[in-house]
C-alpha positions as CSV (number, residue, x, y, z in Angstrom):
1,M,79.2,-236.5,190.5
2,N,76.1,-236.6,188.4
3,S,76.5,-234.1,185.5
4,Q,72.8,-234.4,184.7
5,L,71.8,-232.6,187.9
6,L,70.1,-229.2,187.3
7,F,72.0,-226.1,188.4
8,D,70.4,-222.7,187.3
9,F,71.6,-219.4,188.5
10,T,69.7,-216.3,187.2
11,V,70.2,-212.7,188.2
12,D,67.2,-210.4,187.5
13,K,68.4,-206.9,188.2
14,A,64.9,-205.3,187.4
15,A,63.4,-207.5,190.1
16,K,66.4,-207.1,192.4
17,T,66.3,-210.9,192.8
18,V,68.5,-213.9,192.3
19,Y,66.9,-217.3,191.4
20,I,68.9,-220.4,192.0
21,T,67.7,-224.0,191.4
22,R,70.1,-226.8,192.3
23,E,69.6,-230.5,192.4
24,F,71.5,-233.0,194.6
25,D,72.0,-236.7,194.4
26,A,71.1,-237.1,198.0
27,D,68.0,-237.7,200.1
28,L,65.9,-234.7,201.3
29,S,66.8,-235.2,205.0
30,L,70.4,-235.0,204.4
31,V,70.2,-231.9,202.1
32,W,67.9,-230.2,204.7
33,D,70.4,-230.9,207.5
34,A,73.2,-229.4,205.2
35,F,71.3,-226.1,205.1
36,T,70.1,-226.0,208.7
37,K,72.8,-227.4,210.9
38,A,75.8,-225.3,211.7
39,E,78.2,-228.2,211.9
40,I,77.4,-229.3,208.4
41,L,76.9,-225.7,207.0
42,D,80.4,-224.7,208.1
43,Q,81.9,-227.6,206.0
44,W,80.6,-226.3,202.7
45,V,79.1,-222.8,202.6
46,A,82.3,-220.9,202.3
47,P,84.0,-220.8,198.8
48,K,87.6,-222.1,199.1
49,P,90.0,-220.8,200.3
50,F,87.6,-219.2,202.8
51,V,86.2,-221.1,205.7
52,S,82.9,-220.6,207.6
53,K,82.8,-220.1,211.3
54,T,79.3,-220.1,213.0
55,K,79.3,-218.3,216.4
56,V,75.5,-218.6,216.9
57,M,73.0,-221.0,215.3
58,D,69.4,-221.0,216.6
59,F,67.4,-222.6,213.8
60,R,63.8,-221.7,214.8
61,V,61.4,-219.0,213.8
62,G,62.7,-215.8,215.5
63,G,66.2,-217.4,215.8
64,R,69.4,-216.5,214.0
65,R,72.6,-217.6,212.6
66,F,75.6,-215.3,213.2
67,Y,78.7,-216.4,211.3
68,A,81.9,-215.3,209.6
69,M,83.5,-216.1,206.3
70,V,87.2,-216.2,207.3
71,S,89.9,-215.6,204.7
72,P,93.3,-217.4,204.6
73,D,94.9,-214.5,206.3
74,G,92.3,-214.4,209.2
75,Q,90.1,-211.5,208.0
76,E,86.5,-212.1,209.2
77,Y,83.5,-211.1,207.1
78,W,80.4,-211.4,209.4
79,A,76.8,-212.0,208.4
80,L,73.5,-212.2,210.4
81,Q,70.6,-214.4,209.3
82,K,67.3,-214.1,211.1
83,F,64.9,-217.0,210.5
84,T,61.3,-215.8,209.7
85,S,59.5,-218.9,208.6
86,I,60.2,-222.7,208.9
87,T,58.3,-225.6,207.5
88,P,60.5,-228.6,208.3
89,K,62.1,-230.3,205.3
90,T,60.0,-228.2,202.9
91,N,60.8,-224.5,203.3
92,F,62.5,-221.9,205.4
93,K,62.9,-218.1,205.0
94,M,65.4,-215.7,206.5
95,F,66.6,-212.1,206.4
96,N,70.3,-211.9,205.6
97,S,72.6,-208.9,206.2
98,F,76.2,-208.2,206.6
99,A,77.2,-207.4,210.1
100,D,80.1,-206.3,212.3
101,K,81.8,-208.6,214.8
102,D,79.4,-207.4,217.5
103,E,76.4,-208.6,215.5
104,N,75.2,-205.1,214.4
105,P,73.5,-205.5,211.0
106,Q,74.6,-203.4,208.0
107,L,71.4,-202.6,206.1
108,P,70.0,-203.0,203.5
109,G,69.8,-206.8,203.5
110,S,68.1,-209.5,201.5
111,D,65.2,-212.0,202.0
112,W,66.1,-215.6,201.2
113,D,63.4,-218.2,200.5
114,Y,64.5,-221.8,200.4
115,K,62.2,-224.6,199.0
116,F,63.1,-228.2,199.1
117,S,61.5,-231.1,197.2
118,E,62.5,-234.7,196.5
119,E,61.8,-237.0,193.5
120,N,63.5,-240.3,192.6
121,S,66.3,-239.9,195.3
122,T,67.1,-236.4,193.9
123,T,66.6,-233.4,196.1
124,K,65.9,-230.0,194.5
125,V,66.5,-226.8,196.3
126,N,65.0,-223.6,194.9
127,I,66.4,-220.4,196.4
128,T,65.0,-216.9,195.8
129,I,67.0,-214.0,197.1
130,Y,65.3,-210.6,197.0
131,N,67.6,-207.6,197.7
132,E,66.2,-204.6,199.4
133,S,68.2,-202.4,197.1
134,L,69.6,-202.8,193.6
135,E,72.8,-201.2,194.8
136,R,73.3,-204.0,197.4
137,M,72.6,-206.6,194.8
138,E,75.1,-205.0,192.4
139,K,77.7,-204.8,195.2
140,L,77.2,-208.6,195.9
141,I,77.7,-209.5,192.3
142,E,80.8,-207.2,192.1
143,M,82.2,-208.9,195.2
144,G,82.0,-212.3,193.4
145,F,78.8,-213.6,194.9
146,T,77.9,-215.6,191.7
147,E,81.2,-217.4,191.5
148,G,81.4,-217.9,195.2
149,F,77.9,-219.4,195.4
150,K,78.6,-221.8,192.6
151,M,81.8,-222.9,194.3
152,S,79.9,-223.4,197.5
153,M,77.3,-225.7,195.7
154,V,80.2,-227.8,194.4
155,N,81.5,-228.0,197.9
156,L,78.0,-229.1,199.1
157,E,77.7,-231.7,196.3
158,N,81.0,-233.2,197.3
159,L,80.2,-233.2,201.0
160,L,76.8,-234.9,200.3
161,A,78.5,-237.6,198.4
162,T,80.7,-238.3,201.3
163,L,78.0,-238.1,203.9
164,S,75.7,-240.3,201.8
165,K,78.3,-243.1,201.7
166,R,78.4,-243.1,205.5
167,S,74.7,-243.5,206.0
């Protein structure tokens, strides 16, 4: 694990926005796949001891990902992501909301903007999360979003190290 890799996590309540910048010691194609392919996403996105279970993944503009974070006791917390823009290996945007098990969104939600770049075998991911309401953002922070997201990034870093060795 390279301790020199950038990891910045900033919450701007006035703008109702979270800004995340994270570098990975892996090539761009692998990092892109880790964010856009369900079989890889499900291996890292849930902070332990939770696991991720994708029910639908249709990564295209107008497509969606419908998945659950599953607790050790089997509780399912569903989310729905609708992809609004995709520029392969550079950027994708989505609208994210909590949902029930029948895929009914619970609004308000948030707009996520992912930007990917590579320099000297290091891939940088910039994520901007704009929340439709301050109340939703505060609820996420209260539920442990910051800690959970940071844990997920460590999961991803470890997975990328394993996957990089295989390729």
